[in-house]
C-alpha positions as CSV (number, residue, x, y, z in Angstrom):
1,M,-86.4,3.4,3.6
2,I,-82.8,3.3,2.5
3,P,-81.2,6.8,2.6
4,P,-79.7,8.0,-0.6
5,A,-75.9,7.4,-1.1
6,R,-73.8,10.4,0.0
7,R,-71.9,11.9,-2.8
8,G,-68.8,14.0,-3.1
9,A,-68.5,17.2,-5.0
10,N,-67.5,15.3,-8.0
11,G,-70.6,13.3,-7.9
12,L,-69.0,10.0,-6.9
13,P,-70.3,8.2,-3.8
14,W,-68.2,8.7,-0.7
15,V,-67.5,5.0,-0.3
16,R,-66.2,4.7,-3.8
17,M,-64.1,7.8,-3.3
18,R,-62.4,6.3,-0.2
19,L,-61.8,3.1,-2.1
20,L,-60.4,5.0,-5.0
21,A,-58.1,7.1,-2.8
22,A,-56.9,4.0,-1.0
23,F,-56.1,2.3,-4.3
24,A,-54.3,5.4,-5.6
25,C,-52.2,5.5,-2.4
26,A,-51.3,1.9,-2.8
27,M,-50.4,2.4,-6.4
28,A,-48.2,5.4,-5.4
29,M,-46.5,3.4,-2.7
30,S,-45.9,0.5,-5.1
31,A,-44.5,2.9,-7.7
32,A,-42.1,4.4,-5.1
33,A,-41.0,0.9,-3.9
34,F,-40.5,-0.1,-7.5
35,A,-38.4,3.0,-8.2
36,Q,-36.2,2.3,-5.1
37,A,-35.7,-1.3,-6.1
38,A,-34.9,-0.2,-9.7
39,A,-32.3,2.3,-8.5
40,G,-30.7,-0.4,-6.4
41,R,-30.7,-2.9,-9.3
42,A,-29.2,-0.2,-11.5
43,G,-26.4,0.3,-9.1
44,W,-25.5,-3.4,-8.9
45,D,-25.8,-3.7,-12.7
46,A,-23.4,-0.8,-13.1
47,I,-20.9,-2.4,-10.8
48,R,-21.0,-5.7,-12.7
49,E,-20.4,-3.8,-15.9
50,G,-17.6,-1.7,-14.5
51,R,-19.5,1.6,-14.6
52,N,-18.4,2.6,-11.1
53,E,-19.4,6.3,-11.3
54,D,-22.9,5.3,-12.5
55,A,-23.1,2.8,-9.7
56,A,-22.2,5.5,-7.1
57,V,-24.9,7.8,-8.5
58,A,-27.5,5.0,-8.6
59,F,-26.9,4.0,-5.0
60,A,-26.9,7.6,-3.8
61,D,-30.3,8.1,-5.5
62,A,-31.7,4.9,-3.9
63,L,-30.4,5.9,-0.5
64,R,-32.2,9.2,-0.6
65,A,-35.4,7.4,-1.1
66,E,-34.6,4.5,1.3
67,P,-32.0,5.6,3.9
68,R,-32.3,2.6,6.1
69,N,-31.6,-0.1,3.6
70,P,-28.2,-1.8,4.5
71,S,-27.8,-3.5,1.2
72,L,-27.8,0.0,-0.5
73,Y,-25.1,1.1,1.8
74,L,-23.1,-2.0,0.9
75,G,-23.5,-1.1,-2.8
76,A,-22.5,2.5,-2.2
77,G,-19.5,1.4,-0.3
78,L,-18.3,-1.0,-3.0
79,A,-18.8,1.7,-5.6
80,A,-16.8,4.2,-3.5
81,Q,-14.0,1.6,-3.0
82,L,-13.8,1.0,-6.7
83,L,-13.5,4.7,-7.3
84,G,-10.6,4.9,-4.8
85,D,-12.6,6.7,-2.1
86,T,-11.6,4.6,0.9
87,A,-13.0,6.9,3.5
88,K,-16.5,6.9,1.8
89,A,-16.3,3.2,1.4
90,R,-15.6,2.6,5.1
91,E,-18.3,5.0,6.2
92,S,-20.8,3.2,4.0
93,F,-19.9,-0.3,5.2
94,E,-20.0,0.8,8.8
95,Q,-23.4,2.4,8.3
96,A,-24.7,-0.9,6.8
97,L,-23.5,-2.8,9.9
98,K,-25.0,-0.1,12.2
99,L,-28.4,-0.8,10.5
100,A,-27.9,-4.5,10.4
101,P,-25.1,-5.9,12.6
102,H,-25.9,-9.4,11.3
103,F,-25.2,-8.4,7.6
104,T,-22.2,-10.7,7.0
105,P,-21.3,-9.4,3.5
106,A,-20.8,-5.9,4.9
107,S,-18.6,-7.3,7.6
108,I,-16.5,-9.2,5.1
109,V,-15.9,-6.2,2.8
110,L,-15.2,-3.9,5.7
111,G,-12.7,-6.3,7.2
112,D,-11.0,-6.7,3.8
113,L,-10.8,-2.9,3.4
114,L,-9.2,-2.5,6.9
115,Y,-6.7,-5.3,6.2
116,K,-5.8,-3.9,2.8
117,H,-4.9,-0.6,4.6
118,S,-2.8,-2.4,7.2
119,D,-5.3,-2.2,10.1
120,L,-4.8,-5.9,11.0
121,Q,-6.4,-5.7,14.5
122,G,-9.3,-3.6,13.1
123,A,-10.0,-6.3,10.5
124,I,-9.9,-9.1,13.1
125,A,-12.3,-7.2,15.3
126,V,-14.8,-6.8,12.5
127,Y,-14.7,-10.5,11.6
128,E,-15.0,-11.5,15.3
129,A,-18.1,-9.3,15.7
130,A,-19.6,-10.9,12.6
131,R,-19.0,-14.4,13.9
132,R,-21.4,-13.7,16.8
133,Y,-24.2,-13.7,14.1
134,A,-22.7,-16.3,11.7
135,P,-20.4,-18.6,13.7
136,D,-20.1,-21.2,11.0
137,D,-19.6,-18.9,8.0
138,K,-16.7,-20.4,6.1
139,T,-15.5,-17.1,4.6
140,L,-15.3,-15.5,8.0
141,L,-13.4,-18.5,9.5
142,A,-11.0,-18.5,6.6
143,R,-10.3,-14.7,6.9
144,L,-9.7,-15.0,10.6
145,A,-7.4,-18.0,10.3
146,H,-5.3,-16.1,7.7
147,L,-5.2,-12.8,9.7
148,R,-4.2,-14.5,12.9
149,D,-1.1,-15.9,11.2
150,E,0.0,-12.3,10.1
151,P,2.9,-10.6,11.9
152,S,1.7,-8.2,14.6
153,P,3.0,-6.1,17.5
154,E,1.7,-8.9,19.8
155,K,4.2,-11.2,18.1
156,G,7.0,-8.6,18.3
157,V,6.6,-7.5,14.7
158,F,5.9,-3.8,13.9
159,Q,5.2,-2.0,10.7
160,S,5.8,1.4,9.0
161,Q,3.7,2.3,6.0
162,S,3.1,4.8,3.3
163,A,0.6,5.0,0.4
164,H,2.3,2.2,-1.6
165,F,4.6,0.3,0.8
166,T,4.5,-1.4,4.2
167,V,7.8,-2.3,5.9
168,L,7.6,-5.0,8.7
169,F,10.3,-5.0,11.3
170,E,11.1,-6.7,14.6
171,G,11.3,-4.5,17.6
172,P,10.8,-0.8,18.2
173,A,14.6,-0.3,17.9
174,D,14.3,-0.6,14.1
175,D,11.5,1.9,13.9
176,E,13.7,4.8,12.6
177,L,15.2,2.6,9.9
178,A,11.7,1.4,8.9
179,R,10.4,5.0,8.6
180,R,13.4,6.0,6.5
181,A,13.0,2.9,4.3
182,V,9.3,3.7,3.7
183,D,10.1,7.4,2.9
184,V,12.8,6.4,0.4
185,L,10.6,3.7,-1.2
186,E,7.7,6.1,-1.6
187,S,9.9,8.8,-3.1
188,A,11.4,6.3,-5.5
189,Y,8.0,5.1,-6.6
190,W,7.0,8.5,-7.8
191,R,10.2,9.0,-9.8
192,L,9.8,5.8,-11.8
193,D,8.8,5.6,-15.4
194,Q,7.5,2.1,-14.8
195,K,9.9,0.2,-17.2
196,P,9.9,-3.5,-16.7
197,G,12.3,-4.3,-13.9
198,E,12.9,-0.7,-13.1
199,L,10.8,-0.7,-10.0
200,E,12.7,-3.5,-8.4
201,R,16.1,-2.0,-9.3
202,V,15.4,1.5,-8.0
203,L,13.7,0.3,-4.8
204,T,16.6,-2.1,-4.0
205,H,19.1,0.7,-4.8
206,E,17.4,3.3,-2.6
207,L,16.6,0.9,0.2
208,T,20.4,0.0,0.4
209,H,21.1,3.7,0.8
210,A,18.6,4.0,3.6
211,M,20.2,1.1,5.4
212,I,23.6,2.6,5.0
213,R,22.4,6.0,6.3
214,A,20.9,4.2,9.3
215,I,24.2,2.7,10.2
216,A,26.5,5.6,9.3
217,P,24.7,8.9,8.7
218,R,27.9,10.6,7.6
219,G,31.4,10.0,6.5
220,V,30.8,7.1,4.1
221,P,32.8,7.6,0.9
222,T,30.6,7.9,-2.2
223,W,32.2,4.9,-3.9
224,L,31.2,2.6,-1.0
225,N,27.7,4.1,-0.6
226,E,26.9,3.9,-4.3
227,G,28.9,0.7,-4.9
228,L,26.9,-1.2,-2.3
229,A,23.6,0.1,-3.7
230,V,24.5,-1.0,-7.3
231,L,25.9,-4.3,-6.0
232,F,22.6,-5.3,-4.5
233,E,20.5,-4.3,-7.5
234,P,19.2,-7.2,-9.6
235,D,22.1,-7.9,-12.1
236,G,24.1,-5.1,-10.6
237,T,27.3,-7.1,-10.6
238,E,26.9,-8.1,-14.2
239,W,26.1,-4.6,-15.2
240,A,29.2,-3.3,-13.6
241,A,31.4,-6.0,-15.2
242,T,29.9,-5.3,-18.6
243,T,30.3,-1.5,-18.3
244,L,34.0,-1.8,-17.2
245,S,34.8,-4.3,-20.0
246,G,33.6,-1.9,-22.6
247,S,35.8,1.0,-21.5
248,T,39.5,1.5,-20.7
249,E,38.8,4.6,-18.7
250,R,39.3,4.4,-15.0
251,I,38.9,6.9,-12.2
252,P,41.1,6.7,-9.1
253,L,39.1,5.4,-6.1
254,D,40.2,8.4,-4.0
255,E,38.5,10.7,-6.5
256,L,35.3,8.8,-6.1
257,A,35.1,9.4,-2.4
258,G,33.5,12.8,-2.5
259,G,30.7,12.5,-5.0
260,F,29.9,12.1,-8.7
261,D,28.1,15.4,-9.3
262,N,30.9,16.9,-11.6
263,L,31.2,13.8,-13.8
264,T,29.9,13.6,-17.4
265,G,27.4,10.9,-18.4
266,N,30.0,8.3,-19.5
267,Q,32.3,9.2,-16.5
268,A,29.4,8.7,-14.2
269,R,28.6,5.3,-15.6
270,T,32.2,4.3,-15.1
271,A,32.2,5.7,-11.6
272,Y,29.1,3.7,-10.6
273,A,30.6,0.5,-12.2
274,E,34.0,1.0,-10.5
275,S,32.3,1.6,-7.2
276,A,30.2,-1.6,-7.6
277,D,33.3,-3.6,-8.4
278,A,35.2,-2.2,-5.4
279,A,32.2,-2.9,-3.1
280,R,32.0,-6.5,-4.5
281,R,35.7,-7.1,-3.8
282,L,35.3,-5.7,-0.3
283,F,32.2,-7.8,0.3
284,D,34.0,-10.9,-1.0
285,E,36.9,-10.3,1.4
286,I,35.2,-9.5,4.7
287,G,31.6,-10.4,4.2
288,G,28.4,-8.6,5.1
289,A,29.3,-8.5,8.9
290,G,32.7,-7.0,8.1
291,V,31.1,-4.3,5.9
292,V,28.6,-3.4,8.6
293,A,31.5,-3.2,11.1
294,L,33.4,-0.9,8.8
295,L,30.4,1.4,8.5
296,Q,30.0,1.4,12.2
297,D,33.6,2.4,12.6
298,I,33.1,5.3,10.2
299,A,30.0,6.4,12.1
300,R,32.0,6.6,15.3
301,G,34.4,8.9,13.6
302,V,37.3,6.5,12.8
303,P,39.2,7.8,9.7
304,L,38.4,5.7,6.6
305,A,42.0,4.5,6.2
306,D,42.2,3.3,9.8
307,A,38.8,1.6,9.8
308,F,39.5,0.0,6.4
309,Q,42.8,-1.5,7.6
310,R,41.3,-2.6,10.9
311,R,38.5,-4.6,9.2
312,T,40.4,-5.9,6.1
313,L,44.0,-6.1,7.4
314,T,44.9,-4.4,4.1
315,P,46.0,-0.8,3.8
316,Y,43.4,1.4,2.1
317,S,46.0,2.8,-0.3
318,A,46.9,-0.7,-1.5
319,F,43.2,-1.5,-2.1
320,A,42.7,1.7,-4.0
321,A,45.8,1.2,-6.1
322,S,44.6,-2.3,-7.0
323,M,41.4,-0.9,-8.5
324,R,43.3,1.1,-11.3
């Protein structure tokens, strides 16, 4: 005799109930997986469409549901990078590689990020680690070939950097000048109004000042300091000539030695133009090496008139008089 089917409290047979529960669990798991995949797809779609904030939210949601998916960390890192959050981007790329060391796309974007932020050796190390899993990957090989040609301390080339600039220099002896140059460039960057050509002009002008200060921290007459800075600006010589040709006003060179702070707008323009013209004449007569030697004399405390005559074989008073 076949025993009657056991039934649950709802009247359904126990076997059918177990099958139904198993089916319900499978459906729930499929729905969760679909939701995770959909969140990941939403993140990639948002990146493709330039909706970087939406992408960051989508990948964060997906990672909460699936925290061991390296491709989601890759997406989260890219979204963070596009939003300017370098630290978050690096953390996400590194987590992707921690979960999947063979994940070449994560290695490539992490290496690129490190290189962009001047960590040359860090980028090379990431690419080298990736090559252990993908020795023939053409992108990795190209990145490594490019980075190995870059200047580095191993080649005697050092660097100093700020948020917007990196200065490369040869030898630790130039470290102080490089730091000053970077500080000046960064300061100038934030003062600009971004007119076409203005960035190049201001950076050249301020970098010249930094180099002069590195050679002679004090004692340099203002006309020589500002004159050299204007001289090396793009079209600086032409600007000075045009300014002087449009005015008969001249200021004695001796009066331009101590600063331009008390000059009016038009007088200041004339002062800068005269200084550039004087610096041009000096540069033409004794060359760049002679000007550097003159600055070195001033730095050692040699009086301007004595240093000037020593390097130009012309009395300073005669040179000043010829500028009127």
